[in-house]
C-alpha positions as CSV (number, residue, x, y, z in Angstrom):
1,M,-44.7,-3.1,6.7
2,A,-47.0,-3.1,3.7
3,H,-45.8,-4.7,0.4
4,I,-46.4,-1.4,-1.4
5,A,-46.4,2.2,-0.4
6,L,-49.8,2.9,1.1
7,P,-51.0,6.2,2.6
8,E,-49.6,6.6,6.1
9,G,-51.7,6.1,9.2
10,L,-54.5,4.1,7.6
11,P,-54.7,0.6,9.0
12,G,-56.2,-2.5,7.5
13,I,-58.4,-2.1,4.4
14,R,-58.3,1.7,4.7
15,G,-54.8,2.1,3.3
16,P,-55.4,0.1,0.1
17,M,-58.8,1.8,-0.3
18,A,-57.2,5.2,-0.1
19,F,-54.5,4.0,-2.5
20,R,-57.2,3.2,-5.1
21,P,-60.4,5.0,-4.2
22,E,-62.1,4.2,-7.5
23,T,-62.2,0.5,-6.4
24,A,-63.0,1.4,-2.8
25,R,-66.4,2.9,-3.6
26,P,-68.0,-0.2,-5.2
27,L,-66.6,-2.5,-2.5
28,N,-68.0,-0.2,0.2
29,E,-71.3,0.1,-1.6
30,I,-71.8,-3.7,-1.6
31,V,-70.8,-4.0,2.0
32,D,-73.3,-1.2,2.9
33,V,-76.1,-3.1,1.1
34,L,-75.2,-6.4,2.7
35,L,-74.4,-5.3,6.2
36,R,-76.6,-2.2,6.7
37,G,-79.4,-2.3,4.2
38,P,-83.0,-3.4,5.1
39,H,-83.0,-7.1,5.9
40,S,-84.6,-9.8,8.0
41,L,-81.2,-10.3,9.7
42,T,-80.1,-7.5,12.1
43,P,-77.0,-5.5,11.3
44,G,-75.4,-7.2,14.3
45,E,-76.1,-10.7,12.9
46,R,-74.7,-9.7,9.5
47,E,-71.6,-8.3,11.1
48,L,-71.2,-11.6,12.9
49,I,-71.2,-13.4,9.5
50,A,-68.5,-11.0,8.3
51,T,-66.6,-11.6,11.6
52,V,-66.8,-15.4,11.5
53,T,-65.7,-15.4,7.8
54,S,-62.7,-13.2,8.6
55,A,-61.8,-15.3,11.6
56,E,-61.9,-18.5,9.5
57,N,-59.6,-16.7,7.1
58,D,-57.4,-15.6,10.0
59,C,-57.6,-12.0,8.9
60,G,-56.7,-10.1,12.1
61,Y,-57.8,-6.6,11.1
62,C,-61.2,-7.6,9.5
63,Q,-62.2,-10.0,12.3
64,T,-61.3,-7.4,14.9
65,I,-63.1,-4.4,13.2
66,H,-66.2,-6.3,12.2
67,G,-66.3,-8.0,15.6
68,A,-66.2,-4.5,17.2
69,I,-69.0,-3.4,14.9
70,A,-71.0,-6.5,15.7
71,A,-70.5,-5.9,19.4
72,H,-71.6,-2.3,19.0
73,H,-74.8,-3.4,17.3
74,L,-75.3,-6.1,20.0
75,G,-75.2,-3.7,22.9
76,G,-71.4,-3.8,23.4
77,D,-71.3,-7.6,24.0
78,E,-67.7,-8.3,23.1
79,A,-67.7,-11.6,25.0
80,L,-70.6,-12.8,22.8
81,V,-68.6,-11.9,19.6
82,Q,-65.5,-13.8,21.0
83,Q,-67.7,-16.9,21.8
84,V,-69.3,-16.8,18.3
85,K,-65.8,-16.8,16.8
86,T,-64.5,-19.7,19.0
87,D,-67.5,-21.8,19.9
88,R,-70.6,-20.7,18.0
89,D,-72.5,-24.0,18.7
90,H,-72.6,-23.0,22.4
91,A,-73.0,-19.3,22.0
92,P,-76.4,-17.8,23.1
93,I,-77.6,-17.1,19.6
94,S,-80.5,-18.5,17.6
95,D,-80.2,-21.9,15.9
96,K,-80.8,-20.1,12.6
97,L,-77.8,-17.8,13.1
98,K,-75.7,-20.8,14.2
99,A,-76.6,-22.5,10.9
100,L,-76.0,-19.4,8.8
101,L,-72.6,-19.0,10.5
102,T,-71.7,-22.5,9.6
103,I,-72.5,-21.8,6.0
104,A,-70.3,-18.7,6.2
105,A,-67.4,-20.6,7.7
106,H,-67.7,-23.3,5.1
107,T,-67.9,-20.6,2.3
108,A,-64.7,-19.1,3.7
109,R,-62.9,-22.4,3.2
110,S,-64.4,-23.0,-0.2
111,G,-67.8,-22.5,-1.7
112,R,-67.9,-26.2,-2.5
113,D,-67.7,-26.9,1.3
114,V,-71.3,-25.7,1.7
115,T,-73.3,-28.9,1.8
116,T,-77.0,-29.7,1.2
117,D,-77.0,-30.6,4.9
118,D,-75.8,-27.1,5.8
119,I,-78.7,-25.6,3.8
120,A,-81.2,-28.0,5.2
121,R,-80.1,-27.2,8.7
122,A,-80.5,-23.5,8.0
123,R,-83.9,-23.9,6.5
124,A,-85.1,-26.2,9.3
125,A,-84.1,-23.4,11.7
126,G,-86.2,-20.9,9.7
127,A,-83.6,-19.3,7.3
128,T,-85.1,-17.9,4.2
129,D,-83.5,-18.2,0.7
130,L,-82.6,-14.5,0.9
131,E,-80.8,-15.1,4.3
132,I,-78.9,-18.1,2.9
133,H,-78.0,-16.2,-0.3
134,D,-76.8,-13.2,1.6
135,T,-74.8,-15.3,4.0
136,V,-72.9,-16.8,1.2
137,L,-72.5,-13.4,-0.5
138,I,-71.3,-11.7,2.7
139,A,-68.8,-14.6,3.2
140,A,-67.6,-14.3,-0.4
141,V,-67.2,-10.5,-0.2
142,F,-65.3,-10.8,3.0
143,C,-63.0,-13.5,1.6
144,L,-62.1,-10.9,-1.0
145,C,-61.6,-8.2,1.6
146,N,-59.5,-10.5,3.9
147,R,-57.2,-11.4,1.0
148,Y,-57.0,-7.7,0.0
149,V,-55.9,-6.7,3.5
150,D,-53.5,-9.6,4.1
151,G,-52.2,-9.8,0.6
152,L,-50.8,-6.3,0.9
153,A,-49.6,-6.9,4.4
154,T,-51.4,-3.9,5.9
155,W,-51.0,-3.1,9.5
156,M,-53.5,-3.1,12.4
157,P,-53.6,-1.2,15.6
158,D,-53.3,-3.2,18.9
159,D,-55.6,-0.9,21.0
160,P,-59.1,-2.3,21.4
161,A,-60.3,1.3,22.0
162,F,-59.4,2.1,18.4
163,Y,-61.8,-0.6,17.1
164,R,-64.6,0.4,19.5
165,A,-64.4,4.0,18.3
166,R,-64.3,3.0,14.6
167,A,-67.2,0.6,15.2
168,K,-69.4,3.4,16.6
169,M,-68.6,5.7,13.6
170,I,-69.2,2.9,11.0
171,A,-72.5,2.0,12.7
172,E,-73.6,5.6,12.5
173,H,-72.2,6.6,9.1
174,G,-71.8,3.4,7.1
175,Y,-69.1,2.0,4.8
176,V,-69.6,4.2,1.7
177,A,-68.5,7.2,3.7
178,S,-64.9,5.8,3.6
179,T,-64.9,6.4,-0.2
180,V,-64.9,10.2,0.5
181,A,-61.6,11.9,-0.4
182,Q,-59.2,10.4,2.1
183,P,-58.2,13.5,4.0
184,Q,-61.9,14.4,4.5
185,A,-62.8,10.9,5.5
186,A,-59.8,10.8,8.0
187,A,-60.9,14.1,9.4
188,Q,-64.4,12.9,9.8
189,G,-63.2,9.5,11.2
190,V,-65.5,7.5,8.9
191,G,-64.9,4.3,6.9
192,R,-63.4,1.0,8.0
């Protein structure tokens, strides 16, 4: 049960965002820019950064929904997402992405845990300054989102089909769509 009265039937971050939509819009705008905007990293790679950060923070809802969105972008490969969360060093992903995910995981613990060696490893694997910057920013934004979701004790569905369906909608419509008036957004099935 949530710590405050949130709109019924809206799991995870959706309940708090419907409770205070004027703060939801800017949060969703930055997430749209970071995860869906033009970039040298694919949307699937950026969703993996959000997923790993959320897993490091043990935020069940965020790691599950963003893992589902990552899997959607990666051709439905849920096993890859799980492996990235539990054993990224042996996952079949690029060395660059492994290095960026390490930076994200370290940022999740504390920004001060990101070392010059982490940055050097990412650069040696071909990461650009923009990719390093955006990895840290994605991780920082998702630390905020993880604490928002868990700090209000929001609920999460158990059914994996829910997350797959939401992932498809978010991949097609984006995050900003969830800042639409909540009844309309719920009817359209958009938002996180």
